[in-house]
N, C-alpha and C positions, 0 to 999 in steps of 0.2 A: 541150718545153713541149706540151701540148698545148692545142689549139685548136679549138674546136666549129665545124662547119660549117653551122649553123644562121643564116641571117643575119649574114654578118658586117658589123662596123661599118666596115671599112675593108680597101681592096685596095691592093695595092702590085704597081707591073708595074717588073721591073726588067729590063736588056739587060746580061748578060754571056754572054762566051762561052770558048774555052779561048785564044783569042789577046789579047784584052784585055777590059777591064771586073771583074776579079776584085774590084776596090776598090767598085765600084760593088756587087755583089752583099755583100758584105761590110758596107757601112753601111748597105744594106736591112735586114738581121738584127738589127745592132743598133738601129737604128729600132723595127722591130716587136717585139723583146724589150722593150723600154722603153716601147711603146702596149700590147702583149698583156698587162700587168698591169691594165688597167683595160677593154680591149676587145679585140674578136676580129677576128682576121686571116686575109684569104684572098691568096695573092701567085699574079702570073701573069708567071712567068720565061718568057724569050723565047728560052732554047738549052738543050736535054739537060743541058749541064755545069751551066749556072746552077738548073735544077730539081733534080738530084740533089744539087748543094749544099746547097739550100734547104731539103731535103727531112731532111738530114743533123739540122737543128736541130729538129723533129718539127712545122712549121709545114704548113696547110694549101695544096695548091697547087692551083689549077684546072685542069679538063680543057679541051683544045680546042674541048669543045662548052659550055664555061659561063662563055665572057668577060663574056656579058650574061646578066641583068640586073647591072648593078656595084652594089657597095655604096653607100652614100652618101654617102660620101669616098674617093677614089682620089688615090693618092701614086704619082706616076711618077720614074722613075731611068733616062730613056734617053739615048744615046749620039751618035741622029740623029733629026729629026722621024717621027714613027710612027704609024699608023693608030690605034692605040688613042685617041689624044686627042681626036680627032673623035668616037668612038663614045661616051666620057665624056660630049662634051659633051651629044652625044644624048639620054642618058642622065636627062639632068639632075642627074648626080652635080658633089659639089664637089671641085676638083680642084685639088691641092697638088703643083707639079713642083718635082723636084732638078734642077740644072744643075752643069755646070762651064764654066767660064771663058765663058760666054756662049754655049755651045752648046747645040743642040736645042731654041731657043725654041720656044715655043708658047702656043695660048690656054689659061691656067690662072686659076684664081681668086687664087692664091698663087703665085709663082717663088723660089726660094731658092737662089743659088748663094755657096758659102763659099768660092770658089776667091782667091787673094791679086790675081790681075788677070783681064782677061776681054780674049779674041782680038775680041769682037761689045759694041758698048754693048745694053742691053736695048731694045727698041722699045715705046714708049710704048702701053699697053693699059688701057683705059677700066677701072676698079675693080678692077685685079690690082694686090694688093700685092707690092710687092719687097722682100727681105732679101738684102741684100750682103754680102761680104766674110768673112774666115777666121773670125768668130766664131760663125758658124753652118754651119761644117764639122764634119758627124757624125762627129768619131773616137773612138775606144775612151778607157774611163776611163783617166786620167792614171797611169803607174807609176812608181812613185817609184826615182829613183837608187840604186842602192848602189856599193859600193868596184868598180870596175873590173877586167876581166881582160885576157887577152890576144886576145879573141875579136873578130871586127867583124862584125856582122849586114847580110847584103846581101841585099835583098828587092828585086829588078827585076821581079815579074809573071809573069805567063806565057809561052805560047808560043815562040817563036823568041829572044826577048831573055833570057830564063832562060838561054840558053847563056852568055852574057858572064859570069854568076859564076863559072865556069871561069875565064877570065880574071882573072877579081879575085883568085879564090882563088891562085891561080900565083902574083900580084904581091904578095899578103900574107904569104903563105908566106917571100918574100925578108926580111921585115920580123920573122919570128918568129911572127907572128899566126897565127890559127885563125880558121875562118871558121863561120859558122852563115848557112846559104841558105834563102830559102824561094822557092816555084816557083810561086804561084798554083794554079789549076787545074790548070797541067802537073806538078805536084810528085805522084811515086810515094809520098813519105811525107812528107807535109804535115805542117809544125808544129801541134801543139796549140796553142789559144790561152795555155794557162800555160807550154808551152814559149816561146812568142814573145814573153809579158809577161817571163819572164825572161831572156831575150836582149837585150830593149830595156832592161831594169834595170841588166845588168850589164856590155853589150859596151861596149869603147873608143869605138868609133864605128860609123858605119853609114853603107855604100852605097845609096842608095836613090834607084828612079827617081821622075818628078816627078807621079806621081798622087796618088792620096787617102790613099794609106800612109806618104807624107813627112811629112804633116799629122799623123797620130797621131805618128811620131819626134818632130816639133818640140815638139807638147803634152806631150811627157815630159821636154822637155829632152835629148834624144840628138845629140850632135852629127854632123852627117851631110853626106857629099859627094854630091851629087844629079849623077845621069847622067841623059839625056833621049834617050829612045827615039824619038822625032818633034820636027818644030819647032813641034807644039802643046804639049807636055810643055817643050819648051825655053823658053816664054813665062813657063810658070810658076817654073823655075828660075833665068830671068834675075831674073825680079821678086824673089824671094826672095833671092837672091844680092845684090840692088843693096841691098836691106832689111839685110844682116848677118845674115843668118839660116842660110846654108848655104853651102858652098864649092861652086860650080860646075864640073864636069868638062865640061861640054857634052854637045855630041851623041854616043853611044857609038860610031857608026860613022867618027866622027875622031877618037876619044880612043885615041893608041896606050899600047901595056902600059907603056910607061917613063913615060909623061906619069900614068897610075893610081898608078905607084910611089910618084912625086914626090908627089902630093896627099896618099896616106895617109901618107906620111913624114911631113908637115905636120902633120897631123891628131897624129900621135904626139908629135911634138918642139913644137909651139907652144902651150904652155897656155894663154897668154892668148888665143888665138884662139879654139880650144876652150869656153872658158866665155864668151866672148862670143856665140858661136854661139849657146849653150843658152839663154842670158839673152835675147837677142833674138826666138829661134825661140820660145819660149813666152810671150814677150810679144805676139806677133802670134797665134798658134793656142794659146787659154787652155784648150783641153781641155771648155767648158763649151758647145759647139755643139750636142750629141745633146740635152742640157733645153732649149736655146733652141726649137730645133725640134720637139720632143714638145710645149711649148707652145703653139706656133702650130696645131698640125695639132690640137688637144685644140679650139683656140678653134674652129677651122672646124668642127670635128665638130659644136660646140655649136651654131653657126651651121644646120648642117643641120637642127638642131630647131625653129631659131624660122623660117628661111625655108625653106619646103617645096619644095625644087628636086629631089627625088629623086622620080622618077616610074619605072616599070617602064617597061625597053625594048620 
């Protein structure tokens, strides 16, 4: 995708790195692709790995000296409070902030949190619009399921947690299953989007971390065992488990290999459970979050032309 550098309409600030945050970068690229059909986009990645990832898709990346002036509308997807948000306000740009679990709250015109639950409630802010719930999670386009194979999709993010995929592969081999693994930024040979979609369509089930990718799996009706890599992720895994959408294996550092084997065997043998997980997951995450967020952003961009809030920094 080729996007002009002249007077971009929308800026996207995203915080992702080799240890965590890969899902943030992925969803921002999805959003930029959809918005880029009508609008020009510039990215402000917060790490070199994230910058390289964004550039693979042909998007313009701001240099360290081009943070200001910002475009008339800026989207942020940050894991913690960041000085960018104050700079956006100083410039008078309209601000749409993306969040998970109520984290990284900031002063913005619109806050969107597609999480199934929240660690913190949103503090009331005058004139801020809130859009909450998994119907606003920016997932990939739904992948239709086909006849399943003896493969299991293992998607555990990047960094040290990706090594857990080896433990999963060893236990799955005991059941005669093969593993397709993704490893985020850490992957030396990452799956292409087409390969990932094919794996989602035909895998018997998935073993996933409890981040953004989990919502992709649920939107496509993939029965999933969740593994949480910290207590923040555990809140998401617990919430989906209580709603009947996933089989939650808990924290990975407390999960024995034998316990993982039993969870996997349950997914293979209990067809009623598998069907129930898929149906509930798709009812909660319907895969239309991207189109909803695009509509919200475009309305905010329209408002920038009605109320002159954008002034050069």
